[in-house]
C-alpha positions, 0 to 999 in steps of 0.5 A, a space after each residue: 499500499 505504501 509503495 502504491 500510495 507513494 507512486 501516487 504522489 510522483 515518489 519512488 522508492 529507488 531501493 526495494 530489497 530485501 535489506 529494506 524489508 522488516 517484519 514485526 514480531 506481530 507479523 507487520 511487513 514495513 518497507 524502510 528506506 536506508 536512504 535516509 542516512 545516505 541522501 546523495 546516494 538516493 538509489 540502489 543503482 547509485 549506490 553500486 556506481 559509487 561503490 562497486 562492491 556494493 550490489 542491489 536488485 536492480 531491474 534489466 534496464 539498470 543493469 545494462 546502463 550500469 556496465 555502460 557506467 551511465 550516471 542517469 539512464 532513462 528509465 521509468 522508476 516505478 517499473 524499475 522499483 516493481 521489478 526490485 519488488 518482485 526479485 524480493 518477493 521471489 527471495 522471501 519466498 524461497 529464501 534465496 539471495 538476489 545475486 543468483 539472478 544477476 551477473 553484474 560483470 556483463 549487466 545480464 539478468 539470469 532468467 533461467 534462475 528467476 524461472 527456477 525460483 518462480 516454479 520453486 514457489 509454485 511447488 512450494 505451495 503458493 498460489 499460481 495466481 501469486 506466482 503469475 504476479 510476481 512473474 509479471 513484476 519481473 517482466 524483462 520489458 518494463 511496459 509489461 510490468 504492472 504498476 503498484 496500482 495494479 499490484 494494490 488491486 491485486 491485494 484488494 478482494 473487491 478489485 477487479 482480479 489482476 489475474 485477468 491481466 496475466 498471461 503466461 507463467 515465467 519470465 517474458 520471452 523465456 520458456 514457460 509462455 508469453 508475459 503481457 498485460 492484455 
């Protein structure tokens, strides 16, 4: 809800990753922003440029820009955050490290690894509906990733189901199906 509300007023988190997710003793989930302590580095991407040992679950479009060392690459900030949130959900669901999905040396996304983890989520008993949603979040093409408003509607039982917009199972263009919002 918080990410959708922020996006609704034009603010993007820019550093969604497992490190910034906290779960309270009562099970309440919070997304914090550690950038408060480093305001000059306002995104995971810029932190990576400033410190080559730092890695963040950046979107495919930022992974390519990172290799070219672009300071401010043109990209859709919300869709990049949706990607990072999807990777974070995969990691939280399967207890893995996001680094297994990246070849940071060449700026490549290891889509086979992502597909393996999506399959694992399904095998672990997560609903196909949720797995499809997360799969769309990590679509290689940002134009086909849902917005945070779409995701909020997914969580709202009175809203139209996001399932009506989801096609396929897997990362866009790779194997299990064709991704896109229909």
